[in-house]
C-alpha positions in Angstrom: 84.1 42.9 -34.5 87.2 43.6 -32.5 90.6 42.9 -34.2 92.0 40.2 -32.0 95.4 40.5 -33.5 95.9 44.2 -32.5 94.6 43.0 -28.8 97.0 42.6 -25.8 97.1 39.3 -24.0 94.8 40.6 -21.4 92.2 42.1 -23.6 91.9 39.2 -25.8 91.1 36.9 -22.4 88.6 39.4 -21.8 87.0 39.1 -25.0 86.9 35.6 -24.8 85.1 35.2 -21.6 82.4 38.2 -22.6 82.0 35.6 -25.7 81.8 32.9 -23.5 79.2 34.4 -21.3 77.0 35.2 -24.3 77.0 32.1 -25.5 76.0 30.7 -22.1 73.4 33.1 -21.6 72.0 31.9 -24.9 71.8 28.2 -24.1 70.1 29.4 -20.6 67.6 31.4 -22.6 67.0 28.5 -25.3 66.9 25.8 -22.0 64.4 27.9 -20.0 61.9 28.3 -23.6 62.1 24.6 -24.0 60.9 24.1 -20.1 58.3 26.5 -20.5 57.2 24.9 -23.6 56.9 21.5 -22.3 55.1 22.8 -19.2 52.6 24.2 -21.2 52.1 21.2 -23.3 51.4 19.1 -20.3 49.1 21.6 -19.0 47.3 21.5 -22.1 46.7 17.9 -22.2 45.4 17.9 -18.5 43.0 20.4 -19.4 41.8 18.7 -22.4 41.5 15.5 -20.4 40.1 16.8 -17.2 37.4 18.9 -19.7 36.2 16.0 -21.3 35.6 13.8 -18.4 33.4 16.7 -17.0 31.4 17.2 -19.9 31.2 13.4 -20.2 29.1 13.3 -16.9 26.4 15.6 -18.2 26.0 13.7 -21.4 23.5 10.8 -21.4 25.0 7.6 -20.6 24.8 4.9 -23.1 23.6 1.6 -21.9 26.1 -1.1 -21.7 24.3 -3.5 -23.3 21.6 -3.1 -26.2 20.0 -6.9 -25.6 16.9 -6.3 -23.4 14.3 -9.0 -23.4 11.1 -8.9 -21.3 10.7 -12.3 -19.6 7.6 -11.9 -18.4 4.6 -9.7 -18.4 0.8 -10.6 -17.9 -2.0 -8.6 -18.0 -2.6 -9.2 -14.1 0.8 -8.9 -12.9 2.5 -5.9 -14.5 5.9 -6.4 -13.1 8.4 -6.9 -15.6 12.0 -8.9 -15.6 14.3 -7.1 -18.0 17.4 -9.1 -18.4 20.5 -7.6 -19.8 24.0 -9.3 -20.2 24.9 -6.7 -17.1 22.4 -7.0 -14.6 18.6 -8.0 -13.9 16.4 -5.1 -13.3 12.8 -4.7 -12.3 9.8 -2.5 -12.8 7.4 -2.8 -10.3 3.3 -2.6 -10.0 2.1 0.6 -8.3 -0.8 -1.4 -7.0 1.5 -2.8 -4.3 3.0 0.7 -3.6 1.3 1.0 -0.2 2.6 -2.3 0.9 5.1 -1.7 3.6 7.6 -4.3 3.1 10.6 -3.5 5.4 9.5 -6.1 7.9 8.0 -8.8 5.6 9.5 -12.0 5.4 8.5 -14.9 2.8 10.0 -17.9 3.0 9.7 -20.3 -0.4 10.4 -23.9 -0.7 11.3 -25.5 -3.8 10.8 -29.0 -3.4 13.0 -32.0 -3.4 16.7 -31.2 -4.6 20.1 -33.1 -4.4 19.6 -36.9 -4.5 15.9 -36.4 -4.5 14.8 -35.3 -7.8 11.4 -35.5 -7.0 9.0 -36.8 -10.0 11.0 -37.0 -13.4 9.6 -37.4 -17.2 12.3 -37.4 -19.3 14.2 -34.3 -19.5 11.3 -32.8 -17.1 13.0 -33.0 -13.4 11.1 -31.6 -10.4 13.4 -30.9 -8.5 15.5 -28.4 -11.1 12.1 -26.9 -12.2 10.9 -26.0 -8.8 14.3 -24.1 -8.1 14.1 -21.9 -10.9 10.5 -21.2 -10.0 11.5 -20.2 -6.8 14.0 -17.9 -7.8 11.8 -16.1 -10.1 9.3 -15.7 -7.3 12.2 -14.7 -5.0 13.6 -12.0 -7.5 10.0 -10.5 -7.9 9.5 -10.5 -4.2 13.1 -8.6 -3.5 11.8 -5.9 -6.1 9.2 -4.8 -3.8 11.5 -5.0 -0.8 9.9 -8.1 0.6 12.9 -10.3 2.5 12.7 -13.7 0.7 14.3 -17.0 2.3 14.9 -20.3 0.0 14.8 -23.3 1.8 17.2 -24.5 -0.7 19.3 -22.3 -3.1 20.9 -25.2 -5.4 20.6 -28.5 -5.9 21.1 -29.9 -2.4 19.2 -32.2 0.0 17.2 -31.1 2.6 15.2 -33.1 4.7 11.3 -32.0 5.2 11.2 -30.8 8.9 14.7 -28.5 8.3 12.3 -26.8 5.6 9.6 -25.9 8.1 12.3 -24.7 10.1 13.7 -22.6 8.1 10.6 -20.6 7.9 10.1 -20.7 11.4 13.5 -19.3 12.5 13.3 -16.5 9.9 9.9 -15.7 11.3 8.0 -16.0 7.8 5.1 -14.3 7.2 4.1 -16.7 4.4 5.3 -20.2 3.4 4.9 -21.5 -0.2 6.1 -24.8 -1.0 6.7 -25.6 -4.8 6.0 -28.7 -6.7 5.0 -31.1 -9.9 2.9 -34.0 -9.7 2.8 -37.3 -11.1 -0.1 -39.8 -12.1 2.1 -43.0 -12.3 -0.7 -45.2 -13.0 -2.6 -43.7 -16.5 -0.7 -40.5 -16.8 -4.2 -39.0 -17.8 -4.4 -36.6 -14.7 -3.5 -33.2 -15.2 -4.0 -29.7 -13.5 -2.7 -27.6 -10.9 -3.6 -28.1 -7.0 -3.0 -26.2 -4.2 -3.3 -27.8 -0.3 -3.3 -26.3 2.7 -3.5 -27.3 6.5 -6.3 -29.4 7.4 -7.1 -27.2 10.2 -6.8 -23.8 8.1 -7.4 -20.7 9.7 -8.6 -17.6 8.2 -5.5 -16.3 6.9 -4.4 -19.4 5.3 -7.7 -19.4 3.6 -7.3 -16.0 2.3 -3.6 -16.5 1.4 -4.7 -19.8 -0.7 -7.7 -17.5 -2.1 -5.1 -15.0 -3.5 -3.2 -17.6 -5.1 -5.7 -19.7 -6.5 -7.3 -16.6 -8.2 -3.6 -15.2 -9.5 -2.8 -18.7 -10.9 -6.3 -19.5 -12.3 -5.8 -16.5 -14.6 -2.8 -18.0 -16.4 -4.0 -20.1 -19.3 -2.3 -23.5 -20.0 -3.7 -25.6 -17.0 -6.8 -26.2 -15.7 -6.8 -25.8 -11.5 -8.8 -27.4 -9.1 -10.2 -25.8 -6.0 -8.0 -25.5 -2.8 -7.9 -28.9 -0.9 -7.1 -29.6 2.9 -4.7 -31.8 4.2 -2.8 -33.9 1.5 -3.8 -35.7 -1.9 -3.2 -38.9 0.3 -5.5 -38.0 3.1 -7.4 -34.7 3.6 -7.1 -35.0 7.4 -3.1 -35.6 6.9 -1.1 -32.7 6.4 2.2 -32.4 4.3 4.9 -32.4 6.9 6.2 -28.9 5.6 3.0 -27.5 6.0 2.1 -29.2 9.1 5.7 -27.7 10.6 5.4 -24.2 10.1 3.6 -21.5 12.2 2.4 -19.3 9.6 0.1 -19.4 6.7 1.2 -21.9 4.4 0.2 -23.3 1.1 1.4 -26.2 -1.2 1.2 -26.3 -4.7 1.3 -28.7 -7.4 1.9 -27.2 -10.8 0.7 -29.8 -13.1 1.5 -33.4 -13.8 5.1 -34.3 -14.8 3.4 -37.6 -16.0 1.1 -35.4 -18.5 2.7 -33.9 -21.9 0.2 -31.3 -22.3 1.1 -30.1 -18.2 4.4 -30.5 -19.2 4.1 -27.8 -22.3 2.0 -25.7 -20.4 4.3 -25.2 -17.4 7.6 -25.1 -19.8 5.6 -22.0 -22.0 4.3 -20.1 -18.5 6.6 -21.0 -15.8 7.4 -17.1 -15.8 3.8 -16.5 -15.8 3.1 -18.7 -13.1 5.9 -17.1 -10.9 4.3 -13.8 -11.4 0.9 -15.3 -9.9 2.4 -16.7 -7.1 4.2 -13.3 -6.3 0.9 -11.2 -6.9 -1.0 -14.1 -4.8 1.4 -13.4 -2.2 1.7 -9.6 -2.3 -2.0 -9.3 -2.4 -2.6 -11.6 0.6 -0.2 -9.3 2.7 -1.8 -5.8 1.6 -5.0 -7.1 2.8 -3.4 -8.1 5.9 -1.8 -5.0 6.6 -4.9 -2.9 5.5 -7.3 -5.0 7.8 -4.8 -4.4 10.7 -4.9 -0.4 9.7 -1.1 -0.3 9.2 -1.8 1.6 5.7 -4.9 2.8 4.0 -7.1 0.7 2.6 -7.2 0.1 -1.1 -9.3 -1.7 -3.5 -11.6 -4.2 -1.7 -10.0 -7.9 -1.9 -13.1 -10.4 -1.6 -12.5 -14.0 -0.5 -14.6 -16.2 -2.2 -15.3 -19.4 0.2 -16.5 -21.0 -2.9 -12.9 -21.6 -4.0 -12.2 -23.9 -1.0 -13.7 -27.4 -0.4 
């Protein structure tokens, strides 16, 4: 180290400048190293984050919910409604895979609604039960790609003629009206009943037969042969049936005045919904086969003995 006492003033100034320059150089190098280190740390973090995301895309995704419940599955109708806390999904029956559904529309009419509760017996309210059932049928048909129109989607009141108009305006291929019945006299009457137009054509009788066969397979309630007109007069149609221009059927799912019918309906509503869905799909499938729009599948027979 130079002896500063022997330096001239000029040499001492030059010496001090060199010391200051070396000090500044060391600080600059240290600062650059710190900046470089911080930059490398940031790069490392980004690599880890994006690496984890990339790997995660290729790993099996865990279901958001382990709570799955098969609400319905029957021997004759293999579509399953699977509910989770996130959404509802469906497994469709290959039996109807050949059905061309892109131009098919079905109108489902849940009877009554709003100020008109329909038939009631304690907690059993026809309008509420039929709305729930109609929504299940709608979900099942939609799973096959069928366009479904409900005459009402909530507990609202709608007159009879506008219900028919909904089906006509949407150019529906099928109209099905869902109801419960009542015996105000004895309360002993029970069972399921189907009604069609008093002047029903071939397509209407085939729709009714397809529905009858599927509903009959569900245990719980007896089912009568399909009837013409209405329960009051076989020569007088129900207003909603009389007003539509497509094959139509009105179904009474048992009597609210009969406790056994109420128990059977509560227990098997999902199965009855499935039966209605399959009956509609079977009719539409056969209709397309006859029109040669699809290759024929298993023959569907229409037993006239099921009609009056």
